[in-house]
MARTIZA-738849 format. One record per residue (C-alpha): residue in three letters; residue number from 0; x, y, z. Coordinates in Angstrom, 1 decimal. Each point is the difference from the previous one (the first is absolute). Example, Ala and Ser with C-alpha at 12.3 -4.5 7.8 and 13.67 -1.06 7.14 Angstrom:
// MARTIZA-738849
<pt><aa>ALA</aa><i>0</i><xx>12.3</xx><yy>-4.5</yy><zz>7.8</zz></pt>
<pt><aa>SER</aa><i>1</i><xx>1.4</xx><yy>3.4</yy><zz>-0.7</zz></pt>
// end
This chain:
// MARTIZA-738849
<pt><aa>MET</aa><i>0</i><xx>48.5</xx><yy>43.4</yy><zz>-19.0</zz></pt>
<pt><aa>LEU</aa><i>1</i><xx>-2.4</xx><yy>-1.0</yy><zz>-2.8</zz></pt>
<pt><aa>ALA</aa><i>2</i><xx>3.5</xx><yy>-2.5</yy><zz>-1.1</zz></pt>
<pt><aa>ALA</aa><i>3</i><xx>-0.7</xx><yy>-1.9</yy><zz>3.1</zz></pt>
<pt><aa>PHE</aa><i>4</i><xx>-4.0</xx><yy>-0.6</yy><zz>-0.7</zz></pt>
<pt><aa>ILE</aa><i>5</i><xx>1.4</xx><yy>-0.7</yy><zz>-3.7</zz></pt>
<pt><aa>ILE</aa><i>6</i><xx>2.2</xx><yy>-2.8</yy><zz>1.6</zz></pt>
<pt><aa>LEU</aa><i>7</i><xx>-2.7</xx><yy>-1.0</yy><zz>2.3</zz></pt>
<pt><aa>SER</aa><i>8</i><xx>-2.1</xx><yy>-0.8</yy><zz>-2.4</zz></pt>
<pt><aa>VAL</aa><i>9</i><xx>2.0</xx><yy>-2.1</yy><zz>-2.3</zz></pt>
<pt><aa>VAL</aa><i>10</i><xx>1.2</xx><yy>-2.0</yy><zz>2.9</zz></pt>
<pt><aa>SER</aa><i>11</i><xx>-4.4</xx><yy>-0.5</yy><zz>0.5</zz></pt>
<pt><aa>LEU</aa><i>12</i><xx>-0.2</xx><yy>-1.0</yy><zz>-3.2</zz></pt>
<pt><aa>ILE</aa><i>13</i><xx>2.9</xx><yy>-2.7</yy><zz>0.5</zz></pt>
<pt><aa>LEU</aa><i>14</i><xx>-1.8</xx><yy>-1.1</yy><zz>3.0</zz></pt>
<pt><aa>VAL</aa><i>15</i><xx>-3.1</xx><yy>-0.2</yy><zz>-1.8</zz></pt>
<pt><aa>VAL</aa><i>16</i><xx>1.5</xx><yy>-2.2</yy><zz>-2.8</zz></pt>
<pt><aa>LEU</aa><i>17</i><xx>1.8</xx><yy>-2.4</yy><zz>3.1</zz></pt>
<pt><aa>ALA</aa><i>18</i><xx>-3.7</xx><yy>-0.5</yy><zz>1.4</zz></pt>
<pt><aa>ILE</aa><i>19</i><xx>-1.5</xx><yy>-1.0</yy><zz>-2.9</zz></pt>
<pt><aa>ILE</aa><i>20</i><xx>2.4</xx><yy>-2.7</yy><zz>-1.1</zz></pt>
<pt><aa>ILE</aa><i>21</i><xx>-0.3</xx><yy>-1.3</yy><zz>3.7</zz></pt>
<pt><aa>PHE</aa><i>22</i><xx>-3.5</xx><yy>0.1</yy><zz>0.0</zz></pt>
<pt><aa>ILE</aa><i>23</i><xx>0.1</xx><yy>-1.9</yy><zz>-3.6</zz></pt>
<pt><aa>GLY</aa><i>24</i><xx>2.2</xx><yy>-2.7</yy><zz>1.9</zz></pt>
<pt><aa>LYS</aa><i>25</i><xx>3.4</xx><yy>0.1</yy><zz>-2.2</zz></pt>
<pt><aa>GLY</aa><i>26</i><xx>1.7</xx><yy>2.4</yy><zz>2.8</zz></pt>
<pt><aa>ASP</aa><i>27</i><xx>0.4</xx><yy>-2.5</yy><zz>2.7</zz></pt>
<pt><aa>ALA</aa><i>28</i><xx>3.8</xx><yy>0.2</yy><zz>0.1</zz></pt>
<pt><aa>LEU</aa><i>29</i><xx>-0.1</xx><yy>3.8</yy><zz>0.7</zz></pt>
<pt><aa>ILE</aa><i>30</i><xx>-2.0</xx><yy>-0.8</yy><zz>2.8</zz></pt>
<pt><aa>ALA</aa><i>31</i><xx>2.3</xx><yy>1.2</yy><zz>3.4</zz></pt>
<pt><aa>GLY</aa><i>32</i><xx>0.5</xx><yy>-2.8</yy><zz>2.1</zz></pt>
<pt><aa>TYR</aa><i>33</i><xx>-2.3</xx><yy>-3.0</yy><zz>-1.1</zz></pt>
<pt><aa>ASN</aa><i>34</i><xx>1.9</xx><yy>-0.7</yy><zz>-3.2</zz></pt>
<pt><aa>MET</aa><i>35</i><xx>3.0</xx><yy>-0.8</yy><zz>2.3</zz></pt>
<pt><aa>ALA</aa><i>36</i><xx>-1.4</xx><yy>-1.8</yy><zz>2.7</zz></pt>
<pt><aa>SER</aa><i>37</i><xx>-0.1</xx><yy>-3.9</yy><zz>0.2</zz></pt>
<pt><aa>ARG</aa><i>38</i><xx>-2.5</xx><yy>-2.0</yy><zz>-2.1</zz></pt>
<pt><aa>GLU</aa><i>39</i><xx>-1.6</xx><yy>-0.5</yy><zz>3.5</zz></pt>
<pt><aa>ALA</aa><i>40</i><xx>-0.6</xx><yy>3.1</yy><zz>1.2</zz></pt>
<pt><aa>GLN</aa><i>41</i><xx>-1.2</xx><yy>1.2</yy><zz>-3.3</zz></pt>
<pt><aa>GLU</aa><i>42</i><xx>-2.4</xx><yy>-2.6</yy><zz>0.1</zz></pt>
<pt><aa>ALA</aa><i>43</i><xx>-1.5</xx><yy>1.5</yy><zz>2.7</zz></pt>
<pt><aa>TYR</aa><i>44</i><xx>-1.1</xx><yy>3.1</yy><zz>-1.6</zz></pt>
<pt><aa>ASP</aa><i>45</i><xx>-3.0</xx><yy>-0.5</yy><zz>-2.9</zz></pt>
<pt><aa>LYS</aa><i>46</i><xx>1.9</xx><yy>2.0</yy><zz>-2.7</zz></pt>
<pt><aa>ARG</aa><i>47</i><xx>-2.6</xx><yy>1.7</yy><zz>-1.3</zz></pt>
<pt><aa>ARG</aa><i>48</i><xx>-0.8</xx><yy>1.6</yy><zz>2.9</zz></pt>
<pt><aa>VAL</aa><i>49</i><xx>3.9</xx><yy>1.4</yy><zz>0.5</zz></pt>
<pt><aa>ARG</aa><i>50</i><xx>-0.4</xx><yy>1.0</yy><zz>-3.6</zz></pt>
<pt><aa>ILE</aa><i>51</i><xx>-3.2</xx><yy>2.5</yy><zz>0.5</zz></pt>
<pt><aa>ILE</aa><i>52</i><xx>1.5</xx><yy>1.0</yy><zz>3.1</zz></pt>
<pt><aa>VAL</aa><i>53</i><xx>3.3</xx><yy>0.9</yy><zz>-1.2</zz></pt>
<pt><aa>GLY</aa><i>54</i><xx>-1.8</xx><yy>1.6</yy><zz>-3.2</zz></pt>
<pt><aa>VAL</aa><i>55</i><xx>-2.0</xx><yy>2.3</yy><zz>2.0</zz></pt>
<pt><aa>LEU</aa><i>56</i><xx>2.6</xx><yy>0.9</yy><zz>1.7</zz></pt>
<pt><aa>LEU</aa><i>57</i><xx>1.8</xx><yy>1.1</yy><zz>-2.6</zz></pt>
<pt><aa>LEU</aa><i>58</i><xx>-3.3</xx><yy>1.7</yy><zz>-1.4</zz></pt>
<pt><aa>LEU</aa><i>59</i><xx>-0.3</xx><yy>1.8</yy><zz>3.2</zz></pt>
<pt><aa>ILE</aa><i>60</i><xx>3.4</xx><yy>1.3</yy><zz>0.1</zz></pt>
<pt><aa>ALA</aa><i>61</i><xx>-0.1</xx><yy>1.0</yy><zz>-3.6</zz></pt>
<pt><aa>LEU</aa><i>62</i><xx>-3.2</xx><yy>2.2</yy><zz>0.9</zz></pt>
<pt><aa>CYS</aa><i>63</i><xx>2.0</xx><yy>1.2</yy><zz>3.0</zz></pt>
<pt><aa>LEU</aa><i>64</i><xx>3.0</xx><yy>1.4</yy><zz>-2.4</zz></pt>
<pt><aa>PRO</aa><i>65</i><xx>-1.2</xx><yy>2.5</yy><zz>-2.5</zz></pt>
<pt><aa>ALA</aa><i>66</i><xx>-2.0</xx><yy>1.5</yy><zz>3.9</zz></pt>
<pt><aa>PHE</aa><i>67</i><xx>2.9</xx><yy>0.5</yy><zz>1.4</zz></pt>
<pt><aa>GLY</aa><i>68</i><xx>1.6</xx><yy>1.5</yy><zz>-3.1</zz></pt>
<pt><aa>ILE</aa><i>69</i><xx>-2.6</xx><yy>2.6</yy><zz>-0.9</zz></pt>
<pt><aa>LEU</aa><i>70</i><xx>0.3</xx><yy>0.5</yy><zz>4.6</zz></pt>
<pt><aa>LEU</aa><i>71</i><xx>3.6</xx><yy>1.0</yy><zz>-1.0</zz></pt>
<pt><aa>ALA</aa><i>72</i><xx>-0.3</xx><yy>2.0</yy><zz>-3.1</zz></pt>
<pt><aa>LEU</aa><i>73</i><xx>-2.6</xx><yy>2.3</yy><zz>2.2</zz></pt>
<pt><aa>GLY</aa><i>74</i><xx>2.6</xx><yy>0.3</yy><zz>2.5</zz></pt>
<pt><aa>PHE</aa><i>75</i><xx>-0.9</xx><yy>-2.3</yy><zz>3.0</zz></pt>
<pt><aa>LYS</aa><i>76</i><xx>3.1</xx><yy>-1.9</yy><zz>0.6</zz></pt>
<pt><aa>GLU</aa><i>77</i><xx>-0.3</xx><yy>-0.1</yy><zz>3.6</zz></pt>
<pt><aa>LEU</aa><i>78</i><xx>-3.2</xx><yy>-2.1</yy><zz>-0.2</zz></pt>
<pt><aa>VAL</aa><i>79</i><xx>1.5</xx><yy>-2.1</yy><zz>-2.9</zz></pt>
<pt><aa>LEU</aa><i>80</i><xx>3.2</xx><yy>-0.6</yy><zz>2.2</zz></pt>
<pt><aa>VAL</aa><i>81</i><xx>-2.8</xx><yy>-1.3</yy><zz>3.1</zz></pt>
<pt><aa>ALA</aa><i>82</i><xx>-2.3</xx><yy>-1.5</yy><zz>-2.3</zz></pt>
<pt><aa>PHE</aa><i>83</i><xx>1.8</xx><yy>-2.4</yy><zz>-2.5</zz></pt>
<pt><aa>PRO</aa><i>84</i><xx>2.0</xx><yy>-1.7</yy><zz>3.0</zz></pt>
<pt><aa>ALA</aa><i>85</i><xx>-2.8</xx><yy>-0.6</yy><zz>1.6</zz></pt>
<pt><aa>THR</aa><i>86</i><xx>-2.6</xx><yy>-1.0</yy><zz>-3.1</zz></pt>
<pt><aa>ALA</aa><i>87</i><xx>2.3</xx><yy>-2.7</yy><zz>-1.0</zz></pt>
<pt><aa>PHE</aa><i>88</i><xx>0.0</xx><yy>-1.0</yy><zz>3.9</zz></pt>
<pt><aa>VAL</aa><i>89</i><xx>-3.4</xx><yy>-0.7</yy><zz>0.0</zz></pt>
<pt><aa>LEU</aa><i>90</i><xx>-0.7</xx><yy>-1.1</yy><zz>-3.3</zz></pt>
<pt><aa>VAL</aa><i>91</i><xx>3.1</xx><yy>-2.5</yy><zz>0.7</zz></pt>
<pt><aa>ALA</aa><i>92</i><xx>-1.1</xx><yy>-1.1</yy><zz>2.7</zz></pt>
<pt><aa>ALA</aa><i>93</i><xx>-3.6</xx><yy>-0.5</yy><zz>-0.8</zz></pt>
<pt><aa>THR</aa><i>94</i><xx>1.3</xx><yy>-2.2</yy><zz>-3.0</zz></pt>
<pt><aa>PHE</aa><i>95</i><xx>2.3</xx><yy>-2.5</yy><zz>2.6</zz></pt>
<pt><aa>THR</aa><i>96</i><xx>-3.3</xx><yy>-0.3</yy><zz>1.9</zz></pt>
<pt><aa>THR</aa><i>97</i><xx>-2.0</xx><yy>-0.2</yy><zz>-2.7</zz></pt>
<pt><aa>ALA</aa><i>98</i><xx>2.2</xx><yy>-3.2</yy><zz>-1.4</zz></pt>
<pt><aa>HIS</aa><i>99</i><xx>0.1</xx><yy>-1.4</yy><zz>3.4</zz></pt>
<pt><aa>PHE</aa><i>100</i><xx>-3.6</xx><yy>-0.3</yy><zz>0.7</zz></pt>
<pt><aa>TRP</aa><i>101</i><xx>-2.3</xx><yy>-0.1</yy><zz>-3.1</zz></pt>
<pt><aa>ALA</aa><i>102</i><xx>3.2</xx><yy>-1.7</yy><zz>-2.5</zz></pt>
<pt><aa>LYS</aa><i>103</i><xx>1.2</xx><yy>-2.5</yy><zz>2.3</zz></pt>
<pt><aa>LYS</aa><i>104</i><xx>-1.7</xx><yy>-3.1</yy><zz>-0.8</zz></pt>
<pt><aa>LYS</aa><i>105</i><xx>-2.1</xx><yy>-1.7</yy><zz>3.2</zz></pt>
<pt><aa>GLU</aa><i>106</i><xx>0.9</xx><yy>-2.8</yy><zz>1.0</zz></pt>
<pt><aa>LYS</aa><i>107</i><xx>-2.5</xx><yy>-2.7</yy><zz>-0.1</zz></pt>
<pt><aa>LYS</aa><i>108</i><xx>-0.8</xx><yy>-2.0</yy><zz>3.2</zz></pt>
<pt><aa>GLN</aa><i>109</i><xx>-0.5</xx><yy>-3.8</yy><zz>0.1</zz></pt>
<pt><aa>PRO</aa><i>110</i><xx>-2.8</xx><yy>-1.4</yy><zz>1.8</zz></pt>
<pt><aa>GLN</aa><i>111</i><xx>0.9</xx><yy>-2.1</yy><zz>2.5</zz></pt>
<pt><aa>ARG</aa><i>112</i><xx>-1.1</xx><yy>-3.2</yy><zz>0.4</zz></pt>
<pt><aa>ARG</aa><i>113</i><xx>-1.2</xx><yy>-1.1</yy><zz>3.5</zz></pt>
<pt><aa>LYS</aa><i>114</i><xx>1.0</xx><yy>-3.4</yy><zz>1.4</zz></pt>
// end
């Protein structure tokens, strides 16, 4: 089970590198969904905030993976089988929610003129 910890730690390091690339603005092509969206859909979101959200998601996953590796090494396989998908679901749901409410640009209302 030590191999699981080592593999998860290496994947974690790769995710940290990807998060850094996204934070500095060179990894916009790596953001799933955003890169393939139409120009109008991309303009509906603040690109800087999308980078922050995706970078934080990658860092949170990078923190969780070695923890799950430690749990596997200690023999808590059943706990990891439940906690890993639950953690992934919560992180992805929080990412989508944050992207929708925080990163989406607000439409400015035009003042109505009185006739």
